[in-house]
Backbone and ligand atoms as CSV (ligand in chain L), in Angstrom:
chain,resi,resn,atom,element,x,y,z
A,1,MET,N,N,49.224,-92.935,63.786
A,1,MET,CA,C,49.957,-91.972,64.342
A,1,MET,C,C,50.992,-92.551,65.584
A,2,ILE,N,N,52.004,-91.975,65.662
A,2,ILE,CA,C,52.928,-92.424,66.672
A,2,ILE,C,C,52.580,-91.910,67.834
A,3,SER,N,N,52.335,-92.533,69.058
A,3,SER,CA,C,51.836,-92.125,70.537
A,3,SER,C,C,53.027,-91.509,70.958
A,4,LYS,N,N,52.816,-90.825,72.064
A,4,LYS,CA,C,53.967,-90.218,72.882
A,4,LYS,C,C,54.694,-91.450,73.541
A,5,ASN,N,N,54.090,-92.563,73.850
A,5,ASN,CA,C,54.581,-93.597,74.530
A,5,ASN,C,C,55.749,-94.246,73.593
A,6,SER,N,N,55.274,-94.564,72.464
A,6,SER,CA,C,56.189,-95.306,71.370
A,6,SER,C,C,57.319,-94.357,71.095
A,7,LYS,N,N,57.069,-92.878,71.092
A,7,LYS,CA,C,58.330,-91.995,70.939
A,7,LYS,C,C,59.359,-92.431,71.748
A,8,LYS,N,N,58.807,-92.560,73.141
A,8,LYS,CA,C,59.769,-92.577,74.285
A,8,LYS,C,C,60.462,-93.841,74.062
A,9,ASN,N,N,59.886,-95.149,73.479
A,9,ASN,CA,C,60.237,-96.124,73.455
A,9,ASN,C,C,61.361,-96.308,72.375
A,10,PHE,N,N,61.198,-95.533,71.461
A,10,PHE,CA,C,62.115,-95.286,70.339
A,10,PHE,C,C,63.454,-94.717,71.042
A,11,ALA,N,N,63.390,-93.869,71.621
A,11,ALA,CA,C,64.477,-93.152,72.468
A,11,ALA,C,C,65.243,-93.983,73.171
A,12,ILE,N,N,64.520,-94.964,73.953
A,12,ILE,CA,C,65.256,-96.137,74.766
A,12,ILE,C,C,66.010,-97.118,73.799
A,13,VAL,N,N,65.122,-97.606,72.881
A,13,VAL,CA,C,65.809,-98.420,72.079
A,13,VAL,C,C,67.085,-97.629,71.466
A,14,GLY,N,N,67.082,-96.559,70.727
A,14,GLY,CA,C,67.778,-95.778,70.075
A,14,GLY,C,C,69.163,-95.705,70.989
A,15,ALA,N,N,68.937,-95.471,72.505
A,15,ALA,CA,C,70.244,-95.339,73.389
A,15,ALA,C,C,70.817,-96.659,73.617
A,16,ALA,N,N,69.831,-97.705,73.636
A,16,ALA,CA,C,70.486,-99.042,73.880
A,16,ALA,C,C,71.279,-99.420,72.654
A,17,CYS,N,N,70.856,-99.182,71.527
A,17,CYS,CA,C,71.526,-99.461,70.383
A,17,CYS,C,C,73.126,-98.888,70.296
A,18,LEU,N,N,72.806,-97.422,70.660
A,18,LEU,CA,C,74.050,-96.591,70.668
A,18,LEU,C,C,75.185,-97.353,71.639
A,19,LEU,N,N,74.643,-97.623,73.103
A,19,LEU,CA,C,75.432,-98.291,73.889
A,19,LEU,C,C,76.001,-99.461,73.403
A,20,SER,N,N,75.092,-100.518,72.784
A,20,SER,CA,C,75.484,-101.585,72.240
A,20,SER,C,C,76.838,-101.219,71.353
A,21,LEU,N,N,76.558,-100.469,70.464
A,21,LEU,CA,C,77.728,-100.110,69.403
A,21,LEU,C,C,78.847,-99.731,69.881
A,22,ILE,N,N,78.875,-98.912,71.120
A,22,ILE,CA,C,80.079,-98.440,71.661
A,22,ILE,C,C,80.728,-99.821,72.306
A,23,PHE,N,N,80.035,-100.540,72.895
A,23,PHE,CA,C,80.615,-101.924,73.580
A,23,PHE,C,C,80.974,-102.759,72.614
A,24,SER,N,N,80.677,-102.783,71.380
A,24,SER,CA,C,80.936,-103.932,70.294
A,24,SER,C,C,82.377,-103.247,69.894
A,25,CYS,N,N,82.427,-102.036,69.512
A,25,CYS,CA,C,83.464,-101.454,69.316
A,25,CYS,C,C,84.852,-101.732,70.114
A,26,GLN,N,N,84.501,-101.644,71.483
A,26,GLN,CA,C,85.643,-101.990,72.470
A,26,GLN,C,C,85.969,-103.411,71.995
A,27,LYS,N,N,84.865,-104.286,72.031
A,27,LYS,CA,C,85.289,-105.664,71.742
A,27,LYS,C,C,86.041,-105.945,70.557
A,28,ASN,N,N,85.992,-105.086,69.564
A,28,ASN,CA,C,86.586,-105.272,68.395
A,28,ASN,C,C,88.187,-105.222,68.370
A,29,SER,N,N,88.452,-104.838,69.603
A,29,SER,CA,C,89.913,-104.458,69.668
A,29,SER,C,C,90.381,-105.163,70.899
A,30,PRO,N,N,90.331,-106.515,71.018
A,30,PRO,CA,C,90.921,-107.126,72.176
A,30,PRO,C,C,92.365,-107.028,72.038
A,31,PRO,N,N,92.921,-107.580,73.470
A,31,PRO,CA,C,94.427,-107.623,73.447
A,31,PRO,C,C,94.875,-108.748,72.521
A,32,ALA,N,N,96.075,-108.336,71.748
A,32,ALA,CA,C,96.672,-109.539,70.727
A,32,ALA,C,C,96.657,-110.771,71.504
A,33,ALA,N,N,96.444,-111.958,70.732
A,33,ALA,CA,C,96.518,-113.386,71.090
A,33,ALA,C,C,97.873,-113.542,71.601
A,34,PRO,N,N,97.988,-114.025,72.787
A,34,PRO,CA,C,99.244,-114.799,73.268
A,34,PRO,C,C,99.960,-115.632,72.204
A,35,LEU,N,N,101.220,-115.412,72.264
A,35,LEU,CA,C,102.163,-115.910,71.259
A,35,LEU,C,C,102.155,-117.762,71.767
A,36,SER,N,N,101.974,-118.533,70.743
A,36,SER,CA,C,102.349,-119.698,71.043
A,36,SER,C,C,103.983,-119.974,71.321
A,37,ALA,N,N,104.349,-121.229,71.707
A,37,ALA,CA,C,105.528,-121.454,72.004
A,37,ALA,C,C,106.626,-121.309,70.937
A,38,LEU,N,N,106.233,-121.804,69.642
A,38,LEU,CA,C,106.964,-121.527,68.437
A,38,LEU,C,C,107.166,-120.330,68.205
A,39,GLU,N,N,106.060,-119.380,68.166
A,39,GLU,CA,C,106.083,-118.019,67.686
A,39,GLU,C,C,106.799,-117.224,68.684
A,40,SER,N,N,106.840,-117.479,69.943
A,40,SER,CA,C,107.703,-116.558,71.037
A,40,SER,C,C,109.136,-116.969,70.659
A,41,ARG,N,N,109.383,-118.075,70.314
A,41,ARG,CA,C,110.951,-118.529,70.075
A,41,ARG,C,C,111.446,-117.802,68.751
A,42,GLY,N,N,110.336,-117.814,67.866
A,42,GLY,CA,C,110.884,-116.840,66.816
A,42,GLY,C,C,110.868,-115.416,66.910
A,43,LYS,N,N,110.138,-115.116,67.811
A,43,LYS,CA,C,110.211,-113.612,68.290
A,43,LYS,C,C,111.734,-113.268,68.766
A,44,GLY,N,N,112.167,-114.177,69.721
A,44,GLY,CA,C,113.381,-114.050,70.270
A,44,GLY,C,C,114.617,-114.114,69.299
A,45,VAL,N,N,114.437,-115.216,68.265
A,45,VAL,CA,C,115.452,-114.956,67.282
A,45,VAL,C,C,115.460,-113.958,66.353
A,46,PHE,N,N,114.276,-113.514,66.026
A,46,PHE,CA,C,114.091,-112.206,64.978
A,46,PHE,C,C,114.679,-111.005,65.813
A,47,MET,N,N,114.226,-110.748,67.077
A,47,MET,CA,C,114.713,-109.784,67.964
A,47,MET,C,C,116.264,-109.548,68.101
A,48,SER,N,N,116.646,-110.920,68.191
A,48,SER,CA,C,118.193,-110.898,68.616
A,48,SER,C,C,119.018,-110.833,67.136
A,49,ASN,N,N,118.659,-111.396,65.985
A,49,ASN,CA,C,119.363,-111.377,64.831
A,49,ASN,C,C,118.979,-110.531,63.791
A,50,CYS,N,N,117.827,-109.815,63.629
A,50,CYS,CA,C,117.206,-109.315,62.348
A,50,CYS,C,C,116.704,-107.886,62.624
A,51,ILE,N,N,116.510,-107.278,63.817
A,51,ILE,CA,C,116.163,-105.934,63.816
A,51,ILE,C,C,117.166,-105.008,63.854
A,52,ALA,N,N,118.620,-105.201,63.412
A,52,ALA,CA,C,119.684,-104.436,63.280
A,52,ALA,C,C,119.191,-103.699,61.733
A,53,CYS,N,N,118.635,-104.500,60.914
A,53,CYS,CA,C,118.383,-103.873,59.756
A,53,CYS,C,C,116.763,-103.744,59.442
A,54,HIS,N,N,116.169,-104.858,60.002
A,54,HIS,CA,C,114.718,-105.065,59.681
A,54,HIS,C,C,113.835,-104.390,60.914
A,55,ASN,N,N,112.674,-103.686,60.555
A,55,ASN,CA,C,111.813,-102.956,61.493
A,55,ASN,C,C,111.267,-104.065,62.508
A,56,PRO,N,N,111.537,-103.600,63.783
A,56,PRO,CA,C,111.061,-104.490,64.795
A,56,PRO,C,C,109.570,-104.905,64.612
A,57,ASN,N,N,108.641,-104.076,63.950
A,57,ASN,CA,C,107.319,-104.448,63.400
A,57,ASN,C,C,107.576,-104.748,62.132
A,58,PRO,N,N,107.731,-106.209,61.818
A,58,PRO,CA,C,107.787,-106.761,60.593
A,58,PRO,C,C,106.982,-106.227,59.537
A,59,SER,N,N,105.883,-105.593,59.896
A,59,SER,CA,C,104.827,-105.339,58.474
A,59,SER,C,C,105.527,-104.087,57.896
A,60,LEU,N,N,106.532,-103.331,58.665
A,60,LEU,CA,C,106.950,-102.047,58.047
A,60,LEU,C,C,108.462,-102.270,57.579
A,61,ASP,N,N,108.814,-101.436,56.571
A,61,ASP,CA,C,110.222,-101.463,56.136
A,61,ASP,C,C,111.020,-101.117,57.183
A,62,GLY,N,N,112.324,-101.591,57.376
A,62,GLY,CA,C,113.151,-101.011,58.264
A,62,GLY,C,C,114.288,-100.312,57.599
A,63,SER,N,N,115.189,-99.435,58.350
A,63,SER,CA,C,116.236,-98.672,57.840
A,63,SER,C,C,116.926,-99.428,56.547
A,64,ILE,N,N,117.309,-100.554,56.747
A,64,ILE,CA,C,118.140,-101.238,55.754
A,64,ILE,C,C,117.282,-102.347,55.010
A,65,GLY,N,N,116.536,-103.276,55.784
A,65,GLY,CA,C,116.161,-104.253,55.350
A,65,GLY,C,C,114.429,-104.043,55.017
A,66,PRO,N,N,113.778,-104.456,54.243
A,66,PRO,CA,C,112.278,-104.491,53.770
A,66,PRO,C,C,111.521,-104.852,54.955
A,67,ALA,N,N,110.382,-104.946,54.578
A,67,ALA,CA,C,109.075,-105.530,55.471
A,67,ALA,C,C,109.301,-106.921,55.123
A,68,ILE,N,N,109.213,-107.721,56.123
A,68,ILE,CA,C,109.077,-109.235,55.797
A,68,ILE,C,C,107.998,-110.043,56.493
A,69,ALA,N,N,107.137,-109.241,57.157
A,69,ALA,CA,C,105.870,-110.077,57.577
A,69,ALA,C,C,105.217,-110.912,56.598
A,70,GLY,N,N,104.948,-112.237,57.062
A,70,GLY,CA,C,104.309,-113.057,56.232
A,70,GLY,C,C,105.165,-113.902,55.359
A,71,SER,N,N,106.441,-113.826,55.366
A,71,SER,CA,C,107.379,-114.393,54.628
A,71,SER,C,C,107.350,-115.993,54.708
A,72,SER,N,N,107.304,-116.460,53.357
A,72,SER,CA,C,107.158,-118.086,53.423
A,72,SER,C,C,108.153,-118.835,54.032
A,73,LEU,N,N,108.174,-120.103,54.440
A,73,LEU,CA,C,109.340,-120.676,54.873
A,73,LEU,C,C,110.133,-120.985,53.794
A,74,GLU,N,N,109.667,-120.989,52.432
A,74,GLU,CA,C,110.691,-121.082,51.521
A,74,GLU,C,C,111.761,-119.912,51.145
A,75,LEU,N,N,110.974,-118.763,51.254
A,75,LEU,CA,C,111.816,-117.513,51.087
A,75,LEU,C,C,112.925,-117.522,52.119
A,76,LEU,N,N,112.312,-117.786,53.614
A,76,LEU,CA,C,113.205,-117.672,54.769
A,76,LEU,C,C,114.432,-118.596,54.441
A,77,GLN,N,N,114.068,-119.850,54.251
A,77,GLN,CA,C,115.082,-120.666,54.056
A,77,GLN,C,C,116.354,-120.211,53.304
A,78,THR,N,N,115.763,-119.882,51.954
A,78,THR,CA,C,116.773,-119.563,50.863
A,78,THR,C,C,117.646,-118.038,51.199
A,79,ARG,N,N,116.764,-117.271,51.681
A,79,ARG,CA,C,117.301,-115.937,51.860
A,79,ARG,C,C,118.309,-116.007,53.226
A,80,VAL,N,N,117.782,-116.561,54.315
A,80,VAL,CA,C,118.271,-116.499,55.704
A,80,VAL,C,C,119.655,-117.543,55.779
A,81,LEU,N,N,119.433,-118.706,55.001
A,81,LEU,CA,C,120.471,-119.576,55.107
A,81,LEU,C,C,121.314,-119.513,53.931
A,82,THR,N,N,121.032,-119.052,52.782
A,82,THR,CA,C,121.971,-119.154,51.716
A,82,THR,C,C,122.099,-117.732,50.875
A,83,ARG,N,N,121.277,-116.962,51.206
A,83,ARG,CA,C,121.645,-115.559,50.750
A,83,ARG,C,C,120.923,-115.563,49.288
A,84,GLY,N,N,120.015,-116.619,48.891
A,84,GLY,CA,C,119.376,-116.577,47.653
A,84,GLY,C,C,117.888,-116.479,47.819
A,85,TYR,N,N,117.139,-116.877,46.621
A,85,TYR,CA,C,115.798,-116.768,46.786
A,85,TYR,C,C,115.018,-117.772,46.151
A,86,PRO,N,N,113.710,-117.950,46.334
A,86,PRO,CA,C,113.145,-119.128,45.768
A,86,PRO,C,C,113.150,-118.825,44.209
A,87,PRO,N,N,113.338,-119.849,43.281
A,87,PRO,CA,C,112.963,-119.625,41.795
A,87,PRO,C,C,111.990,-118.710,41.439
A,88,GLY,N,N,112.334,-117.857,40.760
A,88,GLY,CA,C,111.083,-116.920,40.217
A,88,GLY,C,C,110.711,-115.782,41.197
A,89,TYR,N,N,111.441,-115.782,42.333
A,89,TYR,CA,C,110.962,-114.600,43.629
A,89,TYR,C,C,111.516,-113.197,43.025
A,90,LYS,N,N,111.047,-112.297,43.251
A,90,LYS,CA,C,111.369,-110.943,42.813
A,90,LYS,C,C,111.651,-110.413,44.147
A,91,PRO,N,N,113.007,-110.011,44.447
A,91,PRO,CA,C,113.442,-109.527,45.708
A,91,PRO,C,C,112.937,-108.302,45.960
A,92,LYS,N,N,112.502,-107.665,47.107
A,92,LYS,CA,C,112.132,-106.268,47.323
A,92,LYS,C,C,113.125,-105.408,47.471
A,93,ARG,N,N,114.347,-105.825,47.655
A,93,ARG,CA,C,115.441,-104.807,47.634
A,93,ARG,C,C,116.603,-105.676,46.787
A,94,THR,N,N,117.607,-104.985,46.359
A,94,THR,CA,C,118.773,-105.798,45.998
A,94,THR,C,C,120.236,-105.306,46.012
A,95,SER,N,N,120.113,-104.707,47.233
A,95,SER,CA,C,121.358,-104.147,47.698
A,95,SER,C,C,122.396,-105.208,48.186
A,96,GLY,N,N,122.132,-106.487,48.469
A,96,GLY,CA,C,122.775,-107.219,48.574
A,96,GLY,C,C,123.491,-107.190,50.174
A,97,VAL,N,N,123.059,-106.571,50.955
A,97,VAL,CA,C,123.686,-106.144,52.221
A,97,VAL,C,C,123.364,-107.334,53.253
A,98,MET,N,N,122.232,-108.107,52.969
A,98,MET,CA,C,121.872,-109.052,54.154
A,98,MET,C,C,122.965,-110.250,54.206
A,99,PRO,N,N,123.648,-110.407,55.365
A,99,PRO,CA,C,124.451,-111.699,55.160
A,99,PRO,C,C,123.627,-113.007,55.572
A,100,ASP,N,N,124.245,-114.144,55.532
A,100,ASP,CA,C,123.542,-115.509,55.606
A,100,ASP,C,C,123.669,-115.679,57.125
A,101,PHE,N,N,122.940,-116.517,57.660
A,101,PHE,CA,C,122.852,-116.844,59.083
A,101,PHE,C,C,122.571,-118.331,59.125
A,102,PRO,N,N,123.717,-119.094,58.733
A,102,PRO,CA,C,123.483,-120.762,58.603
A,102,PRO,C,C,123.268,-121.422,59.957
A,103,GLN,N,N,123.774,-120.761,61.080
A,103,GLN,CA,C,123.656,-121.220,62.349
A,103,GLN,C,C,122.059,-121.179,62.784
A,104,LEU,N,N,121.232,-120.420,62.043
A,104,LEU,CA,C,119.739,-120.354,62.229
A,104,LEU,C,C,118.966,-121.489,61.697
A,105,LYS,N,N,119.645,-122.473,61.292
A,105,LYS,CA,C,118.988,-123.604,60.451
A,105,LYS,C,C,117.726,-124.051,60.843
A,106,ASP,N,N,117.812,-124.314,62.645
A,106,ASP,CA,C,116.857,-125.039,62.952
A,106,ASP,C,C,115.930,-123.938,63.508
A,107,ASP,N,N,116.040,-122.822,63.611
A,107,ASP,CA,C,114.985,-121.685,63.950
A,107,ASP,C,C,114.137,-121.113,62.793
A,108,ILE,N,N,114.354,-121.554,61.428
A,108,ILE,CA,C,113.392,-121.097,60.505
A,108,ILE,C,C,112.100,-121.244,60.578
A,109,PRO,N,N,111.657,-122.391,61.077
A,109,PRO,CA,C,110.055,-122.450,61.197
A,109,PRO,C,C,109.607,-121.609,62.322
A,110,ALA,N,N,110.326,-121.374,63.345
A,110,ALA,CA,C,109.779,-120.423,64.452
A,110,ALA,C,C,109.720,-119.008,64.030
A,111,ILE,N,N,110.892,-118.452,63.209
A,111,ILE,CA,C,110.748,-117.368,62.620
A,111,ILE,C,C,109.529,-117.284,61.780
A,112,GLN,N,N,109.285,-118.177,60.791
A,112,GLN,CA,C,108.411,-118.001,59.988
A,112,GLN,C,C,107.031,-117.952,60.757
A,113,ALA,N,N,106.830,-118.965,61.729
A,113,ALA,CA,C,105.577,-118.692,62.674
A,113,ALA,C,C,105.401,-117.403,63.221
A,114,TYR,N,N,106.398,-116.551,63.716
A,114,TYR,CA,C,106.234,-115.266,64.222
A,114,TYR,C,C,106.034,-114.325,63.313
A,115,LEU,N,N,106.702,-114.469,61.985
A,115,LEU,CA,C,106.401,-113.380,61.058
A,115,LEU,C,C,105.000,-113.585,60.479
A,116,ALA,N,N,104.194,-114.610,60.551
A,116,ALA,CA,C,102.850,-115.060,60.231
A,116,ALA,C,C,102.055,-114.386,61.034
A,117,THR,N,N,102.282,-114.056,62.319
A,117,THR,CA,C,101.202,-113.197,63.216
A,117,THR,C,C,101.074,-111.872,62.924
A,118,PHE,N,N,102.069,-111.458,61.770
A,118,PHE,CA,C,101.908,-109.744,61.465
A,118,PHE,C,C,101.409,-109.877,60.224
A,119,LYS,N,N,100.548,-108.564,59.827
A,119,LYS,CA,C,99.842,-108.275,58.403
A,119,LYS,C,C,101.056,-108.071,57.452
A,120,LYS,N,N,100.730,-108.920,56.214
A,120,LYS,CA,C,101.623,-108.402,55.133
A,120,LYS,C,C,101.688,-107.000,54.892
L,1,HEC,C1,C,122.763,-106.460,57.992
L,1,HEC,C2,C,121.411,-106.259,57.808
L,1,HEC,C3,C,120.311,-107.218,57.913
L,1,HEC,C4,C,120.218,-108.377,58.989
L,1,HEC,C5,C,120.939,-108.335,60.363
L,1,HEC,C6,C,119.060,-109.075,58.412
L,1,HEC,N1,N,118.634,-108.829,57.181
L,1,HEC,FE1,FE,116.998,-109.424,56.055
L,1,HEC,N2,N,117.474,-108.260,54.607
L,1,HEC,C7,C,118.421,-107.230,54.513
L,1,HEC,C8,C,118.393,-106.550,53.159
L,1,HEC,C9,C,119.194,-105.196,53.014
L,1,HEC,C10,C,117.359,-107.115,52.429
L,1,HEC,C11,C,117.122,-106.832,51.081
L,1,HEC,C12,C,117.767,-107.814,50.131
L,1,HEC,C13,C,119.245,-107.368,50.024
L,1,HEC,O1,O,119.395,-106.319,49.486
L,1,HEC,O2,O,120.277,-108.199,50.470
L,1,HEC,C14,C,116.768,-108.334,53.260
L,1,HEC,C15,C,115.932,-109.117,52.769
L,1,HEC,C16,C,115.394,-110.055,53.613
L,1,HEC,C17,C,114.329,-111.024,53.184
L,1,HEC,C18,C,113.738,-111.013,51.876
L,1,HEC,C19,C,112.486,-109.920,51.551
L,1,HEC,C20,C,111.748,-109.910,50.318
L,1,HEC,O3,O,110.710,-110.407,50.100
L,1,HEC,O4,O,112.714,-109.584,49.415
L,1,HEC,C21,C,113.986,-111.798,54.040
L,1,HEC,C22,C,112.781,-112.919,54.111
L,1,HEC,C23,C,114.848,-111.489,55.285
L,1,HEC,N3,N,115.718,-110.468,54.919
L,1,HEC,C24,C,114.634,-112.078,56.565
L,1,HEC,C25,C,115.686,-111.696,57.608
L,1,HEC,C26,C,115.669,-112.453,59.000
L,1,HEC,C27,C,114.816,-113.473,59.184
L,1,HEC,C28,C,116.910,-111.986,59.331
L,1,HEC,C29,C,117.231,-112.235,60.870
L,1,HEC,C30,C,117.563,-113.923,60.945
L,1,HEC,C31,C,117.332,-110.991,58.652
L,1,HEC,N4,N,116.698,-110.788,57.417
L,1,HEC,C32,C,118.452,-110.155,59.066
L,1,HEC,C33,C,119.242,-106.788,55.692
L,1,HEC,C34,C,119.296,-107.432,57.051
């Protein structure tokens, strides 16, 4: 039979579990990790060249351009520098509205690093 005392112990353990659950939930949403130097450079390039059409949150579709979170280096190189696509790639949209940005040649790895910090 469960004594009065052990019932009390259950209550204490139960309350402790509840509290730890609440605290662990808070721990599960830490502030986003700070961006590396490369990622922040990519953010600057993205914010100044891409969000006229793409969503400032690259995981979401923009008004004109599709979601581009997690885009590969190869896709970014062909699309941003030459308006093309890697062989066999199926474009998300086919409006052909996006211009090329050959002047961003050296910034592609930074853009890729920044876009990789978002969920696809
Ligand atoms: C003038 C509007 C516009 C700007 C500015 C723009 N894009 Fe786009 N982007 C588009 C559109 C529209 C598409 C869809 C393909 C098409 O119709 O040209 C696209 C497609 C893409 C794709 C291919 C998505 C896929 O998986 O099919 C990538 C990657 C991309 N853009 C990256 C960028 C980056 C990086 C920049 C900034 C350097 C940028 N875009 C600037 C409009 C734009």
